[in-house]
C-alpha positions in Angstrom: 0.0 0.0 0.0 1.4 3.4 -0.9 -0.1 6.5 0.7 0.7 10.2 0.9 -0.3 10.3 4.6 2.0 9.9 7.6 0.9 6.8 9.5 3.3 7.7 12.3 3.6 5.2 15.2 0.4 3.4 13.9 2.2 2.1 10.8 3.0 -1.4 12.2 -0.5 -1.6 13.7 -2.0 -0.8 10.2 0.3 -3.3 8.5 -0.7 -6.1 10.9 -4.4 -5.2 10.5 -4.0 -5.4 6.7 -2.3 -8.8 7.0 -5.2 -10.1 9.0 -7.7 -8.6 6.6 -6.0 -10.2 3.6 -5.8 -13.6 5.2 -9.5 -13.3 6.3 -10.9 -12.1 3.0 -8.9 -14.3 0.7 -9.1 -17.4 3.0 -5.3 -17.7 3.1 -3.1 -18.7 6.1 -1.6 -15.4 7.5 1.8 -17.2 7.4 1.7 -16.7 3.6 0.7 -13.1 3.7 3.3 -10.3 3.1 2.5 -6.6 3.5 4.5 -3.5 2.6 3.3 0.0 3.3 5.1 3.1 2.0 3.7 6.2 3.8 4.6 9.8 3.2 4.9 9.0 -0.5 4.6 11.4 -3.4 1.2 10.4 -4.7 -1.7 12.3 -6.4 -5.1 11.1 -7.2 -7.4 12.9 -9.7 -4.8 15.7 -9.9 -5.0 16.4 -6.1 -2.6 15.7 -3.3 -5.4 15.2 -0.8 -4.9 12.1 1.3 -5.0 9.0 -0.9 -3.8 5.4 -1.1 -2.9 2.9 -3.9 -2.8 -0.8 -3.2 -1.8 -3.9 -5.1 -2.8 -7.5 -4.1 -1.2 -10.5 -5.7 -2.6 -13.9 -4.9 -2.5 -17.5 -5.9 -6.3 -17.9 -6.4 -9.0 -16.4 -4.2 -9.3 -13.3 -6.3 -13.0 -12.7 -6.8 -15.6 -10.0 -6.7 -16.7 -10.9 -3.2 -13.2 -11.3 -1.7 -11.9 -8.2 -3.5 -14.8 -6.1 -2.2 -14.4 -7.3 1.3 -10.7 -6.5 1.4 -11.3 -3.1 -0.2 -13.9 -2.3 2.5 -11.5 -3.3 5.3 -8.5 -1.4 3.9 -10.8 1.7 3.4 -11.9 1.5 7.0 -8.3 1.2 8.2 -7.2 4.3 6.3 -10.3 6.5 7.1 -8.9 7.6 10.5 -5.9 9.1 8.6 -8.2 11.2 6.5 -8.2 9.0 3.4 -11.6 8.9 1.9 -12.7 5.5 0.4 -13.3 7.3 -2.9 -9.6 8.1 -3.0 -8.3 4.6 -2.7 -7.5 2.3 -5.7 -6.7 -1.4 -5.0 -5.7 -3.6 -8.0 -6.1 -7.4 -7.6 -4.0 -9.9 -9.6 -4.5 -13.7 -9.6 -1.1 -15.1 -10.4 -0.3 -18.5 -11.9 1.6 -20.8 -9.4 4.6 -21.0 -11.8 5.0 -17.2 -11.6 5.5 -17.0 -7.8 8.7 -18.0 -6.2 9.1 -18.9 -2.5 11.6 -21.0 -0.5 14.0 -21.5 -3.4 11.4 -22.7 -6.0 8.0 -21.7 -7.4 4.7 -22.8 -6.0 4.4 -25.0 -9.1 7.4 -27.0 -8.0 
């Protein structure tokens, strides 16, 4: 997640909440979830530097209208206290083939 707001001392708390939301919405063990947040980034949305956030989710399966909507809602709720309106958040979802994801010295395809 990249945002132009300062998450301050809440950054790790937000990262952990995002990790739980991803695992819950996508039905994945949290042990396979990785989260990176870049705050205080140079980002504009609709030509404005008002608070905004851009996210990308990569997953092996579990990308669906229902799951994506649930995660978008959860992330929007996590960012709202920092002044980021839900209408200023884009999250892109990508369902990756197992052979295109490496982990533990090999791909998930073997």
